C-alpha positions as CSV (number, residue, x, y, z in Angstrom):
1,X,-17.4,51.2,-5.7
2,X,-14.4,50.2,-7.8
3,X,-11.9,50.7,-5.0
4,X,-14.1,48.7,-2.6
5,X,-14.4,45.8,-5.1
6,X,-10.6,45.8,-5.6
7,X,-10.0,46.0,-1.9
8,X,-12.4,43.0,-1.2
9,X,-10.7,41.0,-4.0
10,X,-7.3,41.7,-2.5
11,X,-8.5,40.6,1.0
12,X,-10.0,37.4,-0.5
13,X,-6.8,36.6,-2.3
14,X,-4.7,37.1,0.8
15,X,-7.1,35.0,2.9
16,X,-7.0,32.2,0.3
17,X,-3.2,32.2,0.1
18,X,-2.8,32.0,3.9
19,X,-5.5,29.4,4.5
20,X,-3.9,26.9,2.1
21,X,-0.6,27.0,4.0
22,X,-2.1,25.9,7.3
23,X,-3.4,22.5,6.0
24,X,-1.1,19.5,6.5
25,X,0.0,17.8,3.3
26,X,1.4,14.4,2.4
27,X,4.9,14.6,0.9
28,X,6.6,11.6,-0.7
29,X,9.8,10.8,1.1
30,X,10.7,7.4,-0.5
31,X,9.6,5.6,-3.7
32,X,10.7,2.4,-5.4
33,X,9.4,0.1,-8.1
34,X,10.7,-3.2,-9.4
35,X,9.6,-4.6,-12.8
36,X,10.0,-8.2,-14.0
37,X,11.5,-9.3,-10.7
38,X,12.5,-12.9,-10.2
39,X,14.8,-12.7,-7.1
40,X,13.9,-12.8,-3.5
41,X,14.6,-9.7,-1.4
42,X,16.4,-10.2,1.9
43,X,15.8,-7.9,4.8
44,X,16.8,-4.7,3.1
45,X,16.5,-1.2,4.6
46,X,14.5,1.1,2.3
47,X,14.0,4.3,4.4
48,X,15.0,5.7,7.7
49,X,12.7,8.3,9.1
50,X,14.5,11.4,10.5
51,X,11.7,12.4,12.8
52,X,8.7,10.9,14.5
53,X,5.4,11.7,12.9
54,X,2.6,10.3,10.7
55,X,3.6,8.4,7.6
56,X,1.6,6.7,4.9
57,X,2.7,3.5,3.1
58,X,1.2,2.5,-0.2
59,X,2.3,-0.8,-1.7
60,X,1.3,-2.7,-4.9
61,X,2.3,-5.9,-6.5
62,X,1.3,-8.1,-9.5
63,X,2.5,-11.5,-10.6
64,X,2.7,-13.2,-14.0
65,X,3.1,-17.0,-14.2
66,X,1.3,-20.3,-14.0
67,X,-1.8,-19.9,-11.9
68,X,-1.9,-21.7,-8.6
69,X,1.8,-22.7,-8.8
70,X,3.7,-19.6,-7.6
71,X,3.3,-16.1,-6.2
72,X,5.1,-13.4,-4.2
73,X,4.8,-11.9,-0.8
74,X,6.3,-8.6,0.3
75,X,6.6,-7.5,3.9
76,X,7.5,-4.0,5.1
77,X,8.6,-3.8,8.7
78,X,9.3,-1.0,11.2
79,X,9.4,-0.1,14.9
80,X,6.2,1.7,15.7
81,X,5.8,4.1,18.6
82,X,6.2,3.2,21.5
83,X,8.9,1.0,20.0
84,X,7.3,-2.4,19.2
85,X,7.6,-4.2,15.9
86,X,4.9,-3.5,13.2
87,X,4.5,-4.5,9.6
88,X,2.3,-4.4,6.5
89,X,2.2,-7.0,3.7
90,X,1.2,-7.3,0.1
91,X,1.0,-10.6,-1.8
92,X,0.1,-11.5,-5.3
93,X,-0.6,-14.7,-7.2
94,X,-0.9,-15.1,-10.9
95,X,-4.5,-15.9,-11.9
96,X,-7.1,-14.9,-14.4
97,X,-8.9,-12.6,-12.1
98,X,-6.4,-9.7,-11.9
99,X,-3.2,-10.9,-10.3
100,X,-2.6,-7.8,-8.2
101,X,-3.0,-6.4,-4.7
102,X,-2.7,-3.0,-3.1
103,X,-2.5,-1.9,0.5
104,X,-2.4,1.5,2.3
105,X,-1.3,1.9,5.9
106,X,-0.9,5.0,8.1
107,X,1.7,4.5,10.8
108,X,4.1,6.4,13.2
109,X,7.6,4.8,13.1
110,X,10.4,5.5,15.6
111,X,12.8,8.1,14.2
112,X,16.3,6.8,13.3
113,X,15.2,3.1,12.9
114,X,15.1,1.9,9.3
115,X,11.9,0.6,7.6
116,X,12.8,-2.7,6.0
117,X,11.6,-4.7,3.1
118,X,11.6,-8.5,2.4
119,X,10.1,-10.3,-0.6
120,X,9.9,-14.0,-1.1
121,X,8.3,-16.5,-3.5
122,X,5.6,-19.0,-2.6
123,X,5.6,-22.1,-4.7
124,X,8.1,-22.9,-7.4
125,X,9.4,-19.4,-8.2
126,X,8.3,-19.7,-11.8
127,X,6.5,-16.3,-11.7
128,X,7.8,-12.8,-12.1
129,X,6.6,-9.8,-10.1
130,X,6.1,-6.1,-10.5
131,X,6.1,-4.3,-7.2
132,X,6.0,-0.6,-6.1
133,X,5.8,1.3,-2.9
134,X,5.7,4.9,-1.7
135,X,6.2,6.3,1.8
136,X,4.8,9.7,2.5
137,X,5.2,11.9,5.5
138,X,2.4,14.2,6.8
139,X,3.8,17.8,7.0
């Protein structure tokens, strides 16, 4: 009875170890964050995918400043399969109701073509921003 129990336990452990490996997982391939930003961001490459596949973009921003006078918008751009332009944006305005926004997008960019970031102020540029993004690849 003891040998049977140990044998079943060993089989269960092997099955568990091999079944986990077959599940696709998201892996972070690029991350950046900016705190207390006041400068606009010109069309800047932030990541170049080495291969075609599924990617997940998560972006966040918050703004601090005079409500209804200024804010920030960030645009992430790439060439999606079959090669046309695509983008995702996140904008934030300082106000009393939680001046933040988040966005999550799953996409499939063309390999070898950079993903680019721009950021610009709306209004009088009197606000500051905190912004962050991650790009993950499904593997």
